[in-house]
C-alpha positions in Angstrom: 18.1 -6.8 -38.6 16.3 -3.5 -39.0 13.0 -5.2 -38.2 14.4 -6.7 -34.9 15.8 -3.3 -33.9 12.5 -1.6 -34.7 10.6 -4.2 -32.6 13.0 -3.8 -29.7 12.5 0.0 -29.9 8.7 -0.4 -29.7 9.1 -2.7 -26.6 11.4 -0.2 -25.0 9.0 2.6 -25.6 6.1 0.6 -24.0 8.3 -0.3 -21.0 9.0 3.4 -20.4 5.4 4.3 -20.7 4.1 1.6 -18.3 7.0 1.3 -15.8 7.9 -2.4 -16.0 6.4 -2.9 -19.5 3.6 -5.3 -18.5 0.7 -5.5 -16.2 0.5 -8.2 -13.5 -1.7 -11.2 -14.5 -4.5 -11.8 -12.0 -5.6 -15.5 -12.1 -8.3 -15.8 -9.5 -10.4 -13.8 -7.0 -8.2 -14.5 -4.0 -5.3 -13.1 -5.8 -7.4 -10.1 -6.9 -8.3 -9.4 -3.3 -4.6 -9.6 -2.3 -3.4 -7.3 -5.1 -6.3 -4.8 -4.9 -5.5 -4.6 -1.2 -1.8 -4.0 -1.9 -2.8 -0.9 -3.9 -4.1 0.6 -0.6 -0.7 0.1 0.9 1.1 1.6 -2.1 -0.8 4.9 -1.8 0.6 5.3 1.7 4.1 4.1 0.9 4.3 6.7 -1.9 3.6 9.4 0.6 6.1 8.0 3.1 8.8 8.0 0.4 7.8 11.5 -0.8 8.2 12.8 2.8 11.5 11.0 3.3 12.8 12.7 0.1 11.5 16.0 1.4 13.2 15.6 4.7 16.5 14.8 2.9 16.8 11.3 4.5 18.2 8.8 2.1 17.7 5.7 4.4 16.3 2.9 2.2 16.8 5.0 -0.9 13.3 6.5 -0.9 13.8 8.2 -4.3 14.3 4.8 -6.0 11.6 3.2 -3.9 9.1 5.8 -4.9 9.7 5.2 -8.6 9.3 1.4 -8.1 6.2 1.8 -6.1 4.6 4.1 -8.8 5.5 1.6 -11.5 3.9 -1.2 -9.4 0.7 0.7 -8.7 0.4 1.3 -12.5 1.0 -2.3 -13.4 -1.4 -3.6 -10.8 -4.1 -1.2 -11.8 -3.8 -2.4 -15.4 -3.9 -6.1 -14.3 -6.9 -5.6 -12.0 -8.8 -3.7 -14.7 -8.1 -6.5 -17.2 -9.4 -9.1 -14.7 -12.5 -7.4 -13.4 -15.8 -8.6 -14.8 -18.3 -7.2 -12.3 -19.7 -3.8 -13.5 -19.5 -2.2 -10.1 -15.9 -3.3 -9.7 -15.0 -2.0 -13.1 -16.5 1.4 -12.2 -14.5 1.5 -9.0 -11.3 0.8 -11.0 -12.2 3.5 -13.5 -12.4 5.9 -10.5 -9.0 4.9 -9.4 -7.6 5.6 -12.8 -9.1 9.2 -12.8 -7.6 9.8 -9.4 -4.2 8.2 -10.1 -3.2 10.0 -13.3 -2.9 13.6 -11.7 -1.2 12.1 -8.6 1.4 10.5 -10.9 2.3 14.0 -12.2 2.6 15.4 -8.6 4.8 12.6 -7.5 7.1 13.1 -10.5 7.9 16.6 -9.4 10.4 17.5 -6.7 8.8 17.2 -3.2 7.7 20.5 -1.6 6.1 21.3 1.7 3.6 23.6 -0.1 2.1 20.6 -2.0 2.5 17.9 0.6 -0.9 18.3 2.3 -2.6 18.5 -1.1 -0.9 15.3 -2.2 -1.9 13.7 1.1 -5.5 14.5 0.5 -5.4 13.2 -3.1 -3.7 9.9 -2.0 -6.3 9.5 0.8 -9.0 9.7 -1.9 -7.1 7.1 -4.0 -6.8 5.0 -0.8 -10.6 5.1 -0.3 -11.2 4.1 -3.9 -8.7 1.2 -3.7 -10.4 0.1 -0.5 -13.8 0.0 -2.2 -12.3 -2.1 -5.0 -10.8 -4.5 -2.5 -14.0 -5.0 -0.7 -15.9 -5.6 -3.9 -13.4 -8.3 -4.9 -13.6 -9.8 -1.4 -17.4 -9.9 -1.6 -17.2 -11.8 -4.9 -15.2 -14.6 -3.3 -18.2 -15.6 -1.2 -15.7 -17.1 1.3 -14.6 -16.4 4.8 -11.0 -16.2 3.6 -12.0 -13.3 1.4 -12.7 -11.1 4.3 -9.6 -12.2 6.2 -7.4 -11.5 3.2 -9.0 -8.0 3.0 -8.3 -7.3 6.7 -4.8 -8.8 6.6 -4.0 -6.8 3.5 -5.2 -3.6 5.1 -2.6 -4.0 7.8 0.1 -3.5 5.1 -1.5 -0.1 4.3 -1.8 0.9 8.0 1.9 0.2 8.6 2.8 2.7 5.9 0.1 5.2 7.0 1.5 5.3 10.6 4.9 5.9 9.2 4.0 8.6 6.7 2.0 10.5 9.2 5.1 10.7 11.4 7.4 11.6 8.5 5.1 14.5 7.5 5.2 15.7 11.1 9.0 15.5 11.2 9.1 17.4 7.9 7.2 20.3 9.6 3.9 19.8 7.9 1.3 21.3 10.2 -1.7 18.9 10.1 -4.3 19.8 12.8 -5.8 16.3 12.5 -2.5 14.5 13.0 -3.3 13.0 16.4 -6.8 12.0 15.2 -5.4 10.3 12.1 -2.6 8.6 14.0 -4.9 7.4 16.8 -7.4 6.0 14.2 -4.7 4.2 12.3 -3.2 2.7 15.5 -6.6 1.6 16.8 -7.6 -0.1 13.5 -4.3 -1.8 13.3 -4.5 -3.1 16.9 -8.1 -4.3 16.6 -7.4 -6.0 13.2 -4.3 -7.7 14.5 -6.2 -9.1 17.4 -8.9 -10.5 15.1 -6.2 -12.0 12.8 -4.4 -13.6 15.8 -7.7 -15.4 16.8 -8.6 -16.5 13.2 -9.3 -20.2 12.7 -7.6 -19.9 9.3 -4.2 -19.5 10.9 -1.4 -21.9 10.3 1.8 -22.2 12.4 3.6 -20.0 10.0 0.9 -17.3 10.1 0.9 -17.4 13.9 4.7 -17.0 14.0 4.6 -14.0 11.7 1.7 -12.3 13.5 3.6 -12.6 16.8 6.5 -10.8 15.2 4.2 -8.2 13.8 2.7 -7.7 17.3 6.2 -7.1 18.8 7.0 -4.5 16.1 3.7 -2.8 16.5 4.6 -2.2 20.2 7.3 0.2 18.9 4.6 2.4 17.2 2.5 2.2 20.4 5.4 3.5 22.5 6.1 6.2 19.8 2.5 7.4 19.9 2.6 7.8 23.6 6.0 9.5 23.8 6.7 13.2 23.5 10.2 12.5 22.2 11.0 12.6 18.5 12.0 9.3 16.9 14.6 9.0 14.2 12.8 8.8 10.7 15.0 6.0 9.5 14.0 3.9 12.5 10.3 4.5 11.7 11.0 3.7 8.1 12.7 0.4 9.1 10.0 -0.8 11.5 7.2 0.0 9.1 8.9 -2.0 6.4 9.4 -5.0 8.7 5.7 -5.0 9.5 4.9 -4.6 5.8 7.1 -7.5 4.8 5.5 -9.9 7.4 2.0 -8.8 6.7 2.6 -9.2 3.0 3.6 -12.8 3.6 0.7 -13.4 5.9 -1.8 -12.0 3.4 -0.3 -14.3 0.7 -0.7 -17.3 3.0 -4.3 -16.5 3.6 -4.9 -16.0 -0.2 -3.5 -19.4 -0.9 -6.3 -21.0 1.2 -8.7 -21.3 -1.7 -11.0 -24.0 -0.1 -12.6 -21.8 2.5 
């Protein structure tokens, strides 16, 4: 009995250290592209949650979501590191680890305006590192679908980036490059969506979901042109609707292993 309790204690300790207690298992390159791309999204979702907590808006329970997203990022980083064989990809994942560890500490502290821009900068660096890793995995597939999975997965990130830029602005963070960043994110999302809509890899399900994404993206286009302030919870909701649909679309592209 003592031995069983001791073993359970060890497992519990491991679970606390790693979040969920285990790393995701990556089984093929298509999945690696999908999950590596998801890491890009998570960097921006963490900042969105951080800002929502700072604003004091509890819609969607951002405090609990932030914890889950941090755990997911850690688990996926471990899984991708275990799967990677290419030296350049391994090096890219090592760079992510170096950037991620100090960010974890910042995210574990109560949000503050004073550190928000510093955190944004660090998460943008992590985003760039995750993007490099995704492109390396996509290149290794040697397939047209690898590039489409990369582009589709990036839409998930952009949905969260558009949202967190707005949240920071509502919070009162003075970012002189706000308009430049928002315009760039909007343009990349729109151009990428158009490319996905015209992809010959699309199925009926993918086309249906992309049409819904396009309708939700119109909300962000209106918001970007308007001088009015939109309710943060509405931004949060719309960004998550796009994220959910693009996550499904990316998974559908990743399942097409023959191309």
